[in-house]
MARMAR-273979 format. One record per residue (C-alpha): z negated, y negated, x negated; residue in one letter. Coordinates in Angstrom, 1 decimal, always signed. Example, Ala and Ser with C-alpha at 12.3 -4.5 7.8 and 13.67 -1.06 7.14 Angstrom:
<drenke <-7.8,+4.5,-12.3>,a> <drenke <-7.1,+1.1,-13.7>,s> 
This chain:
<drenke <-58.0,+72.2,-150.5>,m> <drenke <-55.0,+70.8,-152.3>,t> <drenke <-54.7,+69.6,-155.8>,q> <drenke <-52.4,+66.8,-157.0>,e> <drenke <-50.1,+68.0,-159.8>,l> <drenke <-49.3,+65.6,-162.7>,e> <drenke <-46.3,+65.8,-164.9>,k> <drenke <-47.4,+66.3,-168.5>,t> <drenke <-45.9,+66.3,-171.9>,t> <drenke <-46.2,+69.4,-174.1>,p> <drenke <-49.3,+67.8,-175.6>,a> <drenke <-50.8,+67.7,-172.1>,g> <drenke <-50.7,+63.8,-171.7>,d> <drenke <-49.3,+62.3,-168.5>,p> <drenke <-45.8,+60.7,-168.8>,i> <drenke <-46.1,+56.9,-169.0>,a> <drenke <-44.3,+54.8,-166.4>,d> <drenke <-41.1,+53.8,-168.2>,p> <drenke <-40.8,+50.6,-166.2>,g> <drenke <-37.6,+48.7,-165.6>,l> <drenke <-35.0,+48.1,-168.4>,p> <drenke <-34.7,+44.6,-169.7>,e> <drenke <-32.8,+42.3,-167.3>,h> <drenke <-29.3,+41.6,-168.3>,q> <drenke <-28.2,+38.1,-167.4>,y> <drenke <-24.7,+37.5,-166.1>,r> <drenke <-22.5,+34.7,-167.6>,p> <drenke <-22.8,+32.8,-164.3>,q> <drenke <-26.6,+32.8,-164.6>,d> <drenke <-26.7,+31.0,-168.0>,v> <drenke <-23.4,+29.0,-168.0>,d> <drenke <-23.1,+26.3,-165.2>,p> <drenke <-19.4,+25.8,-166.1>,a> <drenke <-18.7,+29.6,-165.6>,q> <drenke <-20.7,+29.5,-162.3>,e> <drenke <-18.5,+26.6,-161.0>,k> <drenke <-15.3,+28.4,-162.2>,r> <drenke <-16.2,+31.6,-160.4>,t> <drenke <-17.1,+29.6,-157.2>,e> <drenke <-13.6,+28.0,-157.3>,r> <drenke <-11.9,+31.4,-157.8>,q> <drenke <-13.7,+32.8,-154.8>,i> <drenke <-12.9,+29.8,-152.7>,a> <drenke <-9.2,+30.1,-153.8>,t> <drenke <-9.1,+33.7,-152.5>,m> <drenke <-10.4,+32.6,-149.1>,f> <drenke <-8.0,+29.7,-149.0>,g> <drenke <-5.0,+31.9,-149.9>,v> <drenke <-6.2,+34.4,-147.2>,a> <drenke <-6.1,+31.6,-144.7>,t> <drenke <-2.5,+30.7,-145.7>,l> <drenke <-1.4,+34.3,-145.4>,l> <drenke <-2.9,+34.6,-141.9>,l> <drenke <-1.0,+31.4,-140.9>,l> <drenke <+2.1,+33.0,-142.5>,g> <drenke <+1.6,+36.0,-140.3>,f> <drenke <+1.9,+33.9,-137.2>,c> <drenke <+4.9,+32.0,-138.6>,v> <drenke <+6.7,+35.2,-139.5>,a> <drenke <+6.1,+36.7,-136.1>,y> <drenke <+7.9,+33.8,-134.4>,f> <drenke <+10.6,+33.1,-136.9>,t> <drenke <+11.9,+36.4,-138.3>,i> <drenke <+14.5,+38.3,-136.2>,d> <drenke <+12.9,+41.6,-135.1>,q> <drenke <+16.3,+43.3,-135.9>,d> <drenke <+16.6,+41.9,-139.4>,a> <drenke <+16.4,+44.5,-142.3>,l> <drenke <+15.6,+44.3,-146.0>,i> <drenke <+16.0,+46.8,-148.8>,f> <drenke <+19.1,+48.2,-147.0>,v> <drenke <+20.5,+51.3,-148.6>,n> <drenke <+23.9,+51.5,-150.2>,g> <drenke <+25.6,+52.8,-147.0>,a> <drenke <+24.2,+49.8,-145.1>,g> <drenke <+23.0,+52.0,-142.3>,t> <drenke <+19.3,+51.6,-142.6>,g> <drenke <+16.4,+49.7,-144.3>,g> <drenke <+13.0,+48.3,-143.7>,w> <drenke <+12.2,+46.0,-140.8>,s> <drenke <+11.9,+42.5,-142.3>,a> <drenke <+9.4,+41.5,-139.6>,m> <drenke <+7.1,+44.6,-140.0>,n> <drenke <+7.2,+44.3,-143.8>,f> <drenke <+6.3,+40.6,-143.7>,t> <drenke <+3.6,+41.0,-141.1>,l> <drenke <+2.0,+43.9,-143.0>,g> <drenke <+2.2,+42.1,-146.3>,l> <drenke <+0.6,+38.9,-145.0>,t> <drenke <-2.1,+40.6,-143.0>,l> <drenke <-2.9,+43.2,-145.6>,g> <drenke <-3.0,+40.5,-148.4>,g> <drenke <-5.4,+38.4,-146.3>,a> <drenke <-7.8,+41.3,-145.7>,l> <drenke <-7.6,+42.2,-149.4>,l> <drenke <-8.4,+38.7,-150.6>,l> <drenke <-11.3,+38.2,-148.1>,i> <drenke <-12.9,+41.5,-149.1>,g> <drenke <-12.4,+40.9,-152.8>,t> <drenke <-13.8,+37.4,-152.5>,g> <drenke <-16.9,+38.6,-150.7>,i> <drenke <-17.5,+41.3,-153.4>,i> <drenke <-17.1,+38.8,-156.2>,q> <drenke <-19.5,+36.4,-154.5>,w> <drenke <-22.1,+39.2,-154.2>,a> <drenke <-21.7,+40.5,-157.8>,k> <drenke <-21.4,+37.2,-159.6>,k> <drenke <-23.2,+34.5,-157.7>,l> <drenke <-25.8,+35.9,-155.4>,m> <drenke <-29.4,+36.6,-156.6>,g> <drenke <-29.5,+39.3,-159.3>,d> <drenke <-33.0,+40.5,-160.0>,h> <drenke <-34.7,+43.9,-159.5>,e> <drenke <-36.7,+44.5,-156.4>,i> <drenke <-39.3,+47.3,-156.1>,i> <drenke <-39.8,+48.7,-152.6>,e> <drenke <-42.9,+50.8,-152.0>,m> <drenke <-42.8,+53.6,-149.5>,r> <drenke <-44.6,+52.8,-146.3>,h> <drenke <-45.4,+54.5,-143.0>,p> <drenke <-42.7,+54.7,-140.3>,a> <drenke <-44.7,+52.3,-138.2>,r> <drenke <-44.3,+48.7,-139.4>,s> <drenke <-47.3,+46.5,-139.3>,s> <drenke <-47.3,+42.8,-138.6>,e> <drenke <-47.6,+42.1,-142.3>,e> <drenke <-44.6,+44.3,-143.0>,d> <drenke <-42.5,+42.5,-140.4>,r> <drenke <-43.5,+39.2,-141.8>,s> <drenke <-42.6,+40.4,-145.3>,a> <drenke <-39.2,+41.5,-144.1>,v> <drenke <-38.4,+38.2,-142.5>,m> <drenke <-39.6,+36.5,-145.8>,a> <drenke <-37.2,+38.8,-147.7>,d> <drenke <-34.3,+37.9,-145.3>,i> <drenke <-35.0,+34.2,-145.8>,n> <drenke <-35.2,+34.7,-149.5>,a> <drenke <-31.9,+36.6,-149.5>,g> <drenke <-30.2,+33.7,-147.6>,i> <drenke <-31.6,+31.3,-150.1>,e> <drenke <-30.5,+33.3,-153.0>,e> <drenke <-27.0,+33.8,-151.7>,s> <drenke <-26.6,+30.1,-152.1>,g> <drenke <-24.7,+29.8,-148.8>,i> <drenke <-26.6,+26.5,-148.1>,g> <drenke <-26.0,+25.2,-151.6>,r> <drenke <-22.4,+26.3,-151.9>,r> <drenke <-20.5,+24.6,-149.1>,p> <drenke <-17.1,+25.1,-150.8>,l> <drenke <-17.5,+28.9,-150.6>,i> <drenke <-19.2,+28.8,-147.2>,r> <drenke <-16.6,+26.6,-145.5>,n> <drenke <-13.6,+28.5,-147.1>,s> <drenke <-15.0,+31.8,-145.9>,l> <drenke <-15.6,+30.5,-142.4>,l> <drenke <-12.0,+29.2,-142.4>,g> <drenke <-10.6,+32.5,-143.5>,a> <drenke <-12.7,+34.5,-141.0>,l> <drenke <-11.7,+32.1,-138.2>,g> <drenke <-8.0,+32.5,-139.0>,a> <drenke <-8.5,+36.3,-138.6>,m> <drenke <-8.3,+35.6,-134.9>,g> <drenke <-4.8,+34.3,-135.0>,l> <drenke <-3.1,+37.7,-135.7>,p> <drenke <-5.2,+39.3,-133.0>,a> <drenke <-4.0,+36.7,-130.5>,i> <drenke <-0.4,+37.1,-131.5>,v> <drenke <-0.6,+40.9,-131.4>,m> <drenke <-2.3,+40.9,-128.0>,l> <drenke <+0.3,+38.5,-126.6>,r> <drenke <+3.0,+41.1,-127.8>,d> <drenke <+1.6,+43.7,-125.4>,l> <drenke <+3.9,+42.5,-122.7>,g> <drenke <+5.0,+39.5,-120.7>,p> <drenke <+2.5,+37.5,-118.7>,l> <drenke <+2.6,+38.4,-115.0>,p> <drenke <+2.8,+34.7,-113.8>,g> <drenke <+2.9,+34.7,-110.0>,d> <drenke <+4.5,+38.2,-109.7>,k> <drenke <+1.3,+39.6,-108.2>,l> <drenke <+1.7,+37.3,-105.2>,m> <drenke <+5.3,+38.4,-104.3>,h> <drenke <+7.3,+41.5,-103.6>,t> <drenke <+11.0,+42.2,-103.4>,v> <drenke <+11.0,+41.7,-99.6>,w> <drenke <+13.3,+38.8,-98.5>,k> <drenke <+14.2,+37.3,-95.1>,p> <drenke <+16.8,+39.5,-93.5>,g> <drenke <+16.3,+42.6,-95.8>,m> <drenke <+16.5,+45.8,-93.8>,r> <drenke <+13.7,+48.4,-93.6>,v> <drenke <+15.1,+51.8,-94.5>,v> <drenke <+13.7,+55.3,-94.4>,n> <drenke <+11.8,+56.1,-97.6>,d> <drenke <+13.6,+59.5,-98.0>,v> <drenke <+17.1,+59.1,-96.6>,s> <drenke <+17.6,+55.4,-97.2>,g> <drenke <+19.0,+55.0,-93.7>,q> <drenke <+18.3,+51.7,-91.9>,p> <drenke <+16.0,+52.0,-88.9>,i> <drenke <+16.6,+50.9,-85.3>,r> <drenke <+13.7,+50.3,-82.9>,p> <drenke <+15.0,+53.2,-80.8>,s> <drenke <+14.6,+55.5,-83.8>,d> <drenke <+10.8,+55.1,-83.7>,v> <drenke <+8.8,+56.8,-80.9>,e> <drenke <+5.4,+55.6,-79.6>,v> <drenke <+2.7,+57.1,-81.8>,g> <drenke <+5.0,+57.8,-84.7>,q> <drenke <+4.6,+56.6,-88.3>,l> <drenke <+7.6,+56.2,-90.6>,v> <drenke <+7.4,+55.6,-94.3>,n> <drenke <+9.8,+52.9,-95.3>,g> <drenke <+11.0,+50.6,-98.1>,q> <drenke <+13.3,+47.7,-98.7>,p> <drenke <+17.1,+48.4,-98.5>,a> <drenke <+17.6,+46.8,-102.0>,i> <drenke <+16.7,+50.1,-103.6>,f> <drenke <+19.8,+51.7,-102.1>,f> <drenke <+22.2,+48.8,-102.5>,e> <drenke <+25.1,+48.8,-105.0>,t> <drenke <+27.3,+46.0,-106.4>,d> <drenke <+31.1,+45.8,-106.1>,d> <drenke <+31.5,+48.3,-108.9>,e> <drenke <+29.2,+50.9,-107.3>,g> <drenke <+26.3,+50.3,-109.6>,h> <drenke <+22.7,+50.2,-108.2>,a> <drenke <+21.4,+46.6,-107.8>,v> <drenke <+18.1,+47.8,-109.2>,m> <drenke <+17.5,+50.7,-111.5>,h> <drenke <+15.2,+52.2,-114.1>,g> <drenke <+11.6,+50.9,-114.4>,h> <drenke <+12.5,+47.8,-112.2>,d> <drenke <+12.8,+50.1,-109.2>,v> <drenke <+9.5,+51.8,-110.0>,l> <drenke <+7.6,+48.6,-110.4>,n> <drenke <+9.1,+47.1,-107.2>,a> <drenke <+8.3,+50.3,-105.2>,k> <drenke <+4.7,+50.2,-106.3>,a> <drenke <+4.2,+47.0,-104.2>,k> <drenke <+7.0,+47.1,-101.6>,a> <drenke <+6.3,+50.5,-99.9>,a> <drenke <+5.6,+50.1,-96.2>,v> <drenke <+4.8,+52.1,-93.1>,i> <drenke <+6.2,+51.5,-89.6>,l> <drenke <+4.1,+52.5,-86.6>,v> <drenke <+4.9,+52.1,-82.9>,r> <drenke <+2.3,+51.5,-80.3>,m> <drenke <+2.3,+50.4,-76.7>,r> <drenke <+2.5,+46.6,-76.7>,p> <drenke <-0.5,+46.3,-74.4>,e> <drenke <-2.6,+48.1,-77.0>,d> <drenke <-1.9,+45.6,-79.7>,i> <drenke <-4.2,+42.6,-80.3>,t> <drenke <-2.2,+40.2,-82.5>,p> <drenke <-3.9,+37.4,-84.4>,a> <drenke <-3.0,+33.8,-83.7>,e> <drenke <+0.5,+33.2,-85.1>,g> <drenke <+1.4,+36.9,-85.3>,r> <drenke <+2.5,+37.3,-81.7>,e> <drenke <+6.1,+37.8,-82.8>,n> <drenke <+5.6,+39.9,-85.9>,w> <drenke <+6.4,+43.1,-84.2>,g> <drenke <+9.5,+44.5,-82.3>,v> <drenke <+8.8,+46.4,-79.0>,d> <drenke <+5.4,+47.5,-80.3>,g> <drenke <+6.7,+48.4,-83.8>,i> <drenke <+4.5,+46.9,-86.6>,l> <drenke <+5.0,+47.1,-90.3>,c> <drenke <+2.2,+47.2,-92.9>,y> <drenke <+1.9,+47.6,-96.6>,s> <drenke <+1.3,+51.2,-97.7>,k> <drenke <-1.0,+50.1,-100.5>,i> <drenke <-4.7,+50.3,-99.8>,c> <drenke <-6.5,+47.0,-100.5>,t> <drenke <-9.4,+48.8,-102.1>,h> <drenke <-8.0,+50.3,-105.4>,v> <drenke <-4.3,+50.6,-104.4>,g> <drenke <-3.9,+54.2,-103.2>,c> <drenke <-0.9,+54.9,-101.0>,p> <drenke <-2.0,+55.6,-97.4>,i> <drenke <-0.2,+57.2,-94.4>,s> <drenke <-2.9,+59.3,-92.6>,l> <drenke <-2.3,+58.0,-89.1>,w> <drenke <-4.4,+58.6,-86.0>,e> <drenke <-2.1,+57.7,-83.2>,q> <drenke <-4.7,+57.9,-80.5>,q> <drenke <-7.1,+55.4,-82.1>,t> <drenke <-4.4,+53.5,-84.0>,h> <drenke <-6.4,+54.0,-87.2>,h> <drenke <-5.0,+54.4,-90.7>,l> <drenke <-7.1,+56.4,-93.2>,l> <drenke <-7.0,+56.1,-97.0>,c> <drenke <-7.4,+59.6,-98.5>,p> <drenke <-9.0,+58.2,-101.7>,c> <drenke <-12.2,+56.6,-100.5>,h> <drenke <-11.9,+56.8,-96.7>,q> <drenke <-11.2,+53.1,-96.1>,s> <drenke <-10.0,+52.9,-92.4>,t> <drenke <-7.8,+50.2,-91.0>,f> <drenke <-7.1,+49.4,-87.3>,d> <drenke <-3.4,+48.7,-87.1>,l> <drenke <-3.6,+47.6,-83.5>,a> <drenke <-5.9,+44.8,-84.6>,d> <drenke <-4.0,+43.2,-87.6>,n> <drenke <-4.9,+46.0,-90.1>,g> <drenke <-8.6,+45.1,-89.9>,k> <drenke <-11.0,+47.1,-92.0>,v> <drenke <-13.4,+49.1,-89.8>,i> <drenke <-14.8,+51.5,-92.3>,f> <drenke <-15.0,+52.1,-96.1>,g> <drenke <-15.1,+50.0,-99.2>,p> <drenke <-11.8,+48.1,-98.7>,a> <drenke <-12.4,+44.4,-98.7>,y> <drenke <-9.3,+42.9,-97.1>,r> <drenke <-7.1,+44.0,-94.1>,p> <drenke <-3.8,+45.7,-94.8>,l> <drenke <-1.1,+43.0,-95.4>,p> <drenke <+1.4,+42.9,-92.5>,q> <drenke <+5.1,+42.3,-92.9>,l> <drenke <+6.7,+40.3,-90.0>,p> <drenke <+9.7,+42.1,-88.4>,l> <drenke <+12.8,+41.1,-86.5>,a> <drenke <+16.1,+42.7,-85.5>,v> <drenke <+19.5,+41.8,-87.2>,d> <drenke <+22.9,+41.4,-85.5>,e> <drenke <+23.5,+45.1,-85.7>,e> <drenke <+20.2,+46.1,-84.2>,g> <drenke <+18.4,+47.2,-87.3>,y> <drenke <+14.8,+46.3,-88.3>,l> <drenke <+14.6,+43.6,-90.9>,v> <drenke <+11.9,+41.6,-92.6>,a> <drenke <+11.4,+38.0,-91.5>,v> <drenke <+9.9,+37.0,-94.9>,s> <drenke <+7.9,+38.5,-97.8>,d> <drenke <+4.3,+39.5,-97.2>,f> <drenke <+2.3,+36.3,-96.5>,p> <drenke <-0.7,+38.1,-98.1>,e> <drenke <-1.2,+39.5,-101.6>,i> <drenke <-0.4,+43.2,-101.8>,v> <drenke <-2.7,+45.3,-103.9>,g> <drenke <-6.4,+46.0,-104.7>,p> <drenke <-9.0,+43.4,-104.0>,s> <drenke <-9.9,+41.9,-107.3>,y> <drenke <-11.7,+38.6,-107.6>,s> <drenke <-8.8,+36.7,-109.0>,f> <drenke <-6.5,+38.1,-106.3>,l> <drenke <-8.8,+36.9,-103.6>,d> <drenke <-8.9,+33.5,-105.3>,r> <drenke <-5.1,+33.3,-105.3>,d> <drenke <-5.0,+34.5,-101.7>,q> <drenke <-7.3,+31.6,-100.7>,k> <drenke <-5.0,+29.2,-102.5>,k> <drenke <-1.9,+30.8,-100.8>,l> <drenke <-3.6,+30.5,-97.4>,d> <drenke <-4.3,+26.8,-98.1>,e> <drenke <-0.7,+26.2,-99.0>,e> <drenke <+0.6,+28.0,-95.9>,m> <drenke <-1.8,+25.9,-93.7>,a> 
């Protein structure tokens, strides 16, 4: 059996409930003019924050990214004018919005003491109804419905917060445009060995053989001996332009309508990029004419237009039409007529559009 202990004074009497101190009214509670003045001050903070956010966007597009300020005496360094301005405008806007909200809560929202009694962890229907009533009371006491000036200026400032996000996201890199629908392959461009860079003649490929190839442009140089493509441009182009050459007996090939002349003496050329998630593939079964992707086991029948016969791949392997140039080397007739890469929904939509244009 437990006994409840009571706090007592030295005389043995219980301590009386001290209660709450006398409520101290704020100037805004008793002076309507002060209330209006505070409201205008807060709205001004939100308005200036909106202007700063607009200034952020203007500065981004108008200030030269190489311009410097606060250059030292030697003239060899300084602060980036763009970074300084962007930081000043965005930081100032965030500061004003935060300060305005704090001032609104401290000086204009409801200011009276609330006693909350302890209750069991499980909420009853009465408690939930009471909570909703408190929420509605808080909304009413905040004055958001009665103070359209503050409400509208805050909404404007918060809405303008999206502008810097749009500008900074746009700065992540150039938009792809229609680059996903094209590669560097051009009519008459030679197919070369992926390792040696040597052009390939039909006689160099035996029946049943697979050769990894790529466009000759990666090995071409200008009049001064400099590479036509170099650096990250080569890597980006190689990611889509890699191909495989396979040679089969012509009687084993079943070309689709319009593809009867896409090969040379049984030599066909396909993209090396799997249409599932873009893995490079070259696991060749010469007896069955099947090409296997090592990542997720998608299997393509190269004797039947690269058709998917197993696995999660959605589209056939894109085929590159081939011909022979005046010197007897294998060349591309055109770029891939199909989109090279994984099967995403927007790529399939663009492929459908491309097919309609070609038709």
